[in-house]
C-alpha positions as CSV (number, residue, x, y, z in Angstrom):
1,R,-0.9,5.4,-18.7
2,V,-0.5,7.2,-22.0
3,L,-2.7,6.4,-25.0
4,L,-1.8,7.5,-28.6
5,V,-4.7,8.3,-30.9
6,A,-3.7,8.1,-34.5
7,Y,-5.2,7.3,-37.9
8,K,-4.1,6.1,-41.3
9,P,-5.8,8.0,-44.2
10,N,-5.3,5.2,-46.6
11,A,-3.4,1.9,-47.0
12,T,-0.3,3.4,-48.5
13,S,0.1,6.5,-46.3
14,E,1.9,6.9,-43.0
15,I,0.1,6.8,-39.6
16,V,-0.8,10.3,-38.5
17,P,-0.8,10.9,-34.7
18,L,-3.7,13.1,-33.5
19,A,-3.3,13.2,-29.7
20,L,-1.7,11.8,-26.6
21,L,-4.2,11.0,-23.8
22,L,-3.0,10.8,-20.2
23,L,-5.0,8.4,-18.1
24,T,-4.5,8.7,-14.4
25,D,-6.3,8.0,-11.1
26,E,-7.0,11.0,-8.9
27,I,-5.4,11.0,-5.5
28,R,-7.9,11.3,-2.7
29,Q,-8.0,14.7,-1.0
30,T,-7.6,13.0,2.4
31,A,-4.5,11.1,1.4
32,K,-1.9,13.7,2.5
33,Q,-3.7,14.3,5.8
34,T,-3.9,10.5,6.4
35,F,-0.2,9.9,5.7
36,D,0.8,12.9,7.8
37,Y,-1.2,11.5,10.7
38,F,0.4,8.1,10.5
39,R,3.9,9.6,10.1
40,K,3.4,11.6,13.3
41,Q,2.2,8.4,15.0
42,G,5.6,6.8,14.1
43,V,4.1,4.5,11.4
44,D,6.7,3.4,8.8
45,I,4.8,3.3,5.5
46,K,5.9,1.0,2.7
47,I,4.2,0.7,-0.7
48,I,4.2,-2.7,-2.2
49,S,2.7,-2.9,-5.7
50,G,2.7,-4.8,-8.9
51,D,3.0,-1.5,-10.7
52,N,6.1,0.2,-12.1
53,P,8.3,1.6,-9.3
54,E,8.8,4.9,-11.0
55,T,5.0,5.3,-11.2
56,L,4.9,4.5,-7.4
57,S,7.5,7.2,-6.8
58,A,5.5,9.8,-8.7
59,I,2.2,8.9,-7.0
60,S,3.8,8.9,-3.5
61,K,5.1,12.4,-4.1
62,Q,1.7,13.6,-5.3
63,A,0.1,12.1,-2.2
64,G,2.6,13.7,0.1
65,L,3.7,10.4,1.3
66,V,7.5,10.7,0.8
67,E,9.5,13.3,-1.0
68,N,12.6,11.2,-2.0
69,A,11.7,7.6,-1.3
70,K,14.0,5.0,-2.5
71,Y,12.3,2.5,-4.8
72,I,13.2,-0.9,-6.3
73,D,11.9,-3.1,-9.1
74,L,11.5,-6.6,-7.5
75,S,11.1,-8.3,-10.9
76,K,14.8,-7.8,-11.4
77,L,15.7,-9.5,-8.1
78,S,17.3,-12.9,-7.8
79,K,15.3,-15.7,-6.1
80,V,17.5,-15.6,-3.1
81,A,17.2,-11.9,-2.3
82,D,17.7,-10.7,1.3
83,Y,14.3,-9.2,2.0
84,T,15.3,-8.1,5.5
85,K,17.9,-5.8,4.0
86,L,15.4,-4.6,1.3
87,V,12.7,-3.6,3.8
88,N,15.3,-1.6,5.8
89,E,16.6,0.2,2.7
90,Y,13.6,0.9,0.5
91,Q,10.1,2.4,0.9
92,L,8.6,1.7,-2.5
93,F,8.5,-1.8,-4.0
94,G,7.4,-2.1,-7.6
95,R,6.7,-5.1,-9.9
96,V,6.2,-7.3,-6.8
97,S,4.8,-10.8,-7.3
98,P,2.3,-12.2,-4.7
99,A,5.0,-14.5,-3.2
100,Q,7.4,-11.5,-2.9
101,K,4.6,-9.5,-1.1
102,E,4.4,-12.3,1.4
103,C,8.2,-12.4,1.8
104,L,8.3,-8.6,2.4
105,V,5.6,-8.9,5.1
106,E,7.6,-11.7,6.8
107,A,10.8,-9.7,6.6
108,L,9.1,-6.7,8.2
109,Q,7.8,-8.9,11.0
110,A,11.3,-10.5,11.5
111,T,12.7,-7.0,12.1
112,G,10.2,-6.4,14.9
113,H,7.5,-4.5,13.0
114,V,3.8,-5.1,13.5
115,V,2.5,-5.2,9.9
116,T,-0.8,-4.0,8.6
117,M,-1.2,-4.9,5.0
118,T,-3.8,-3.3,2.7
119,G,-5.0,-4.8,-0.5
120,D,-7.8,-5.1,-3.0
121,G,-6.8,-8.0,-5.3
122,V,-6.4,-11.8,-5.2
123,N,-2.7,-11.2,-5.6
124,D,-2.7,-9.6,-2.2
125,V,-4.3,-12.5,-0.3
126,P,-1.1,-14.4,0.7
127,A,0.5,-11.2,2.2
128,L,-2.8,-10.3,3.9
129,K,-2.9,-13.7,5.6
130,K,0.7,-13.3,6.8
131,A,0.1,-9.7,8.1
132,D,-0.7,-9.0,11.7
133,C,-3.7,-6.9,10.6
134,A,-5.2,-7.2,7.1
135,V,-7.2,-4.4,5.6
136,A,-9.2,-4.8,2.4
137,M,-11.1,-2.4,0.2
138,R,-14.8,-2.9,-0.3
139,S,-14.3,-2.5,-4.0
140,G,-11.6,-5.3,-3.9
141,S,-12.0,-8.9,-4.8
142,D,-14.2,-11.3,-2.8
143,A,-11.2,-13.4,-1.8
144,C,-9.3,-10.3,-0.5
145,R,-12.3,-9.1,1.6
146,K,-12.7,-12.6,3.1
147,S,-9.0,-12.7,4.0
148,A,-9.1,-9.3,5.8
149,D,-9.6,-8.4,9.4
150,L,-11.0,-5.1,8.4
151,V,-12.9,-4.0,5.2
152,L,-13.0,-0.3,4.4
153,L,-16.6,0.2,3.2
154,N,-15.9,3.6,1.6
155,N,-12.5,2.6,0.1
156,D,-10.9,5.4,2.0
157,F,-7.8,5.1,4.3
158,A,-8.8,8.3,6.2
159,V,-11.2,6.2,8.4
160,L,-8.1,4.4,9.7
161,I,-7.3,7.6,11.7
162,Q,-10.4,7.1,13.7
163,A,-9.8,3.4,14.0
164,V,-6.4,4.0,15.5
165,Y,-7.8,6.6,17.9
166,E,-10.5,4.2,19.1
167,G,-8.1,1.3,19.4
168,R,-5.8,3.4,21.6
169,R,-8.7,4.7,23.6
170,V,-9.8,1.1,24.3
171,I,-6.3,0.0,25.3
172,N,-5.9,3.0,27.6
173,N,-9.2,2.3,29.3
174,I,-8.2,-1.4,29.8
175,K,-4.9,-0.3,31.4
176,L,-6.8,2.1,33.7
177,V,-9.3,-0.5,34.8
178,A,-6.6,-3.2,35.2
179,S,-4.5,-1.0,37.4
180,L,-7.7,-0.1,39.5
181,F,-8.4,-3.8,40.0
182,L,-4.8,-4.6,40.7
183,N,-4.8,-1.9,43.5
184,K,-8.1,-3.1,44.8
């Protein structure tokens, strides 16, 4: 966001600009490492947001998510859009309504993906409910946290690395024990 600070010396004079202030969120230091880990694990990352798609593109580059990700502004889409085609073609989805978020999750599932959706606002709830795994931020809305399967208490995706590791460890142990009992 850019904020212009200006003043008007008197009623008849022109507005005099003083400064432009750039307001931005800092990207977490662990973001690049987390995205690298998931990329190496074969996770296809999509960003679905109500924000401007060009902003999403700039942020994704800063976070090391994707270098040249294709983005689309869903506010310019017709009501009968082919969401399956969209999820195969684009990585960044901007100006997305809550209903469109839900449609994108359904389209990903229809193409064989297991979908984890993360969110922090009430507008994310329909998509979180549709997702195979819903992850909410602790700082998010109460409705969002209640809809989630997992709540990130420190608001940091980096803990998901350990969660994936533990999940895979449990699954591998179950497979080992099951094969032992099968042989027995």
